[in-house]
N, C-alpha and C positions, 0 to 999 in steps of 0.2 A: 471540307476541313472539320475536324472534329471540335466541339467544343469544349470550355474548361471544364464542365460538369462530366463529360465523357473521360477527361483525361484523368479527372479525380478519381471517377470510378475504376479505371484501368490501373492507377497508382496503388490504390487501396486493395484491389485484388491481389496485386503483386506482393505488397506488404503481407498481406495475411498469409498468402502462400510461402513466403520467405520466414514468417513468425513460426510455423510449424517446425520446419527444418532449425531455426535457430534455438527453439526451446528443447528439442531434441538433443542437440548438439551440447546445451547447457546440462542437459541430464547425464549426459555421457561424462562431461567434465566431472561432474558432483559425484555419480555412483559407480564409475568404471566398469570394472569386469561384471559388477551385478547388472549394470543396465544392458550391457553386452548380451548377458545370459537371457534377459528377459527378452532381448530382440531375437535371438536364437529360439527362444521359446514361443514367440509370436509368429516366427516364420515356419513352426512344426518341425525344428528340427533341420531347416535346409540351410546348410552352411555358406551354399553360395549366395542365396539369397540375402542372408544376414549380411554376408561382406558385402554386399552391393548396397546394402542399406548404410552399413556403417561408412563405406567409402563416399556416398553421397552426402553425408553431413558436413557443413562447413566448418571453418574453424571459428569457432565463437567469438573471440576478440574482435577479429577484423569483420566479420559478417554483422555483430551486433552494433557496431559503431555506425556502420552505414545504414542500416536499418533504423536506429534509432533518428540518426539525423533526418529521414525521408519521411518517419513518421511523425517526428515534432513539426515539420513544416507542414504536413497536411493538417495536424492539429490543431497549427495556429490558423488555419484558414477554415476548418469546417467545424472545431468545437474549441473556441478560445478560452472559454471559460474552465477548462481542463487541463490547459498547458503548465500551469505552475504545479497541479499534482502529479503531472506527467514528469517533468522535471526532477521533482522532489525525490521521485523513486530512484533516480539514477544518481543524481549529486550528493556528495558528502554535505550533510548539515553545516550551514555557515556556524562558525564558533563552537563546534564540536571539542570537547576536551577528551571524553572517554569513548572508546568505541564498544558499543554493545551490540546484543543481537537487535535490539529495537533500532538503533540507528545506523545499522550497518546497510552501505546502499551497492548499487551495481557497479558504481565506479570503483569502489574499494575490491569487489569482486575481480573486475579487468587487471586491477594492480596486484592481484595474486594476496590480498592482505588476510592474514590469518591471526586471531587474538587469541592466546589462551591465558590460563590463571594458573598459578602454581605450578608452572612448566609443562602441564599435562592435560587441564582441563580445557576443552574447545569453547570459549566464550562466541566467537562467530568466525564464520568462514565462507568461501565461496557457496556453500549451501546455503548461507542467511540471506542470500539475495535472491534467491529463486522464488518466493513470494509476490518480490517486487517485479521481476521479470513477468510473471504471470496477470500481474493488474497492468501492467504496461501493454499486453497484448491484448488483456479483454478491453482496454481504453479503446485500442485502435479498431477492434470488432465491432465496437459501440458505434464508431462513425459509418458504417454501413446503414444503422437507421436513421442518420442524417438525411439519407438520400431517399429515403422510402417514407419518412414523415410528413405528413400534409402541413405540418407547422414549420418546414424547413425554409428559410429565408434564402432564396437563389438571387439577393439583388447583387451581393459580392460577384456571385458567379458571371451574372449577366453584365456586370461591370466590368469583369476582368475580359472577358469577350470581347467587348466593345474596344477596349484599351489594346488590345492583340491586334485588332483590324486597323486601328490608327496606326501603329506602329508598323505594320506592312504597307500603309500608304507613305507612310516615311521614308521607309526602306525604298519603294517604287519611284518616289520623287529623287531620292540621292541617285537611284540607278540612271536618271535621265538627268544628272547634274543641276537639278532644281537646290542648290545647297539651303539659301536662306526658307525657302518653302518647308523644305526637310526638316530643318532644325527647329522651326516654329512648330510644326505638326507634333513632335517628338517632346518638345517642351511643354505643350499643353497636356500631353498624356502624363508627363509628370507631374505638373500643376493637379491634375484632377485625381491623380492617386494618393498623392500626400494629402490632398483636402479630404479625400476619402477616408484615409487610415486615421487622420485628427478626430473626424466625426465618429469614427467607431471608438475611439479612446476619449470622447466626450473632451477633448480639448478646444477651448473655444480661441479662436483668431483675435489676433491682437488688432484688426483691421477689417473694414466691412470687404474688403476685396485684398485678401492677405497674397502675397508673391510667394515665389517658391522659397525664397529666402526667409520669410515670415514663416511658414509652414514648417520650413527645417528647423529652425529655431523653436518653434513651440513641441515639436516631436522630440527632439534633444533636453530641453526643459523638464520633459515629463518622463522622460526615461524611456521613451518607446523606442529611439535609437540609440546606438552607442556613440560616444564622443567620438570616435575613429570614422563613424558613417558619415558625420556632417559634411565633413569638406567633401567628401566623395559627392555628395547632392549638390553642395555649393558650385562644386567643379563644373557639373552639369549644367546648373542654371547660369553659369558663365558662359557658357557655349552656346545657352538658347538666347540670352541676351544679347551676344555679338550677332546671330542670326536675325533677331527682330530689332535691334535699336543702333548697332553701331554701323552706320553706313559707309565709313570711311576705311573699314578694313573689311574684306571678305573671309567669310568662314572657308577654311579648306575641307576636302572631302574625309580627309581622315579624322578631323574635329568633329563633323556631323555624323560621322561613323560610329566614332566613341560616344556622341550623345545617345544616338539610337540604341547601341548596344548598351549602354549604362541604365538608360531608363528602362528597356526591357528587363536587365537585372532587378531594380528596383521594385517593379511590379510584380516579381515573382518572389523576392524575398522579405520585403518590408509590409508587414500586417498590421 
């Protein structure tokens, strides 16, 4: 079974490969026929080869959105200090009143926003977002160095591997109808992960031995998870408590299955 480190490397390789096509697609959007002429020239006048290149380009809007989401998830795991910078290159600045070349973002380009002055002078348009896209791609490329640097801390990756193994154990227990044991193992995974996330964000626990509910409250209050995420974590905690403490009511296979799937999702999306 491949480790999380191997999976991250595979994900990064794919993102970098897709980034080349996405940047080329963006260039085509910006320069149109001029870009097509440049492609034809690079193909030494071979129209068939040039057409194959153009046909292979993805639609920028759809392909970028998927690439951005996947890149952001990997950035949160491997380079959390740069996440805010990565997002800032995409999102419109909060409180922005006037749009200029300096505060035009990729999100504006995706909406086809074009700002003119005096009816003809272009202030900012699709082309204005090109430097931001290039910076984002450079930041994703920088992730490669995280795998090669001797300073890279693999603690979180090792932790993720261990949690994956425990989730597999919970699934195997459920398969053999050991409902309570399965739910208990999944609950421990959730508790371990939320505690690890709290430590990573320097959130001090309110108790010496915090529960899932305590950790969940701390993460919400610190803005690490959104308010809408809080009840989902609490729902998982309720199923865990049913497996651990409530001896008068038996957990169902569906409840324990939901717990395992939910915990697996949380460990992959909450950092």
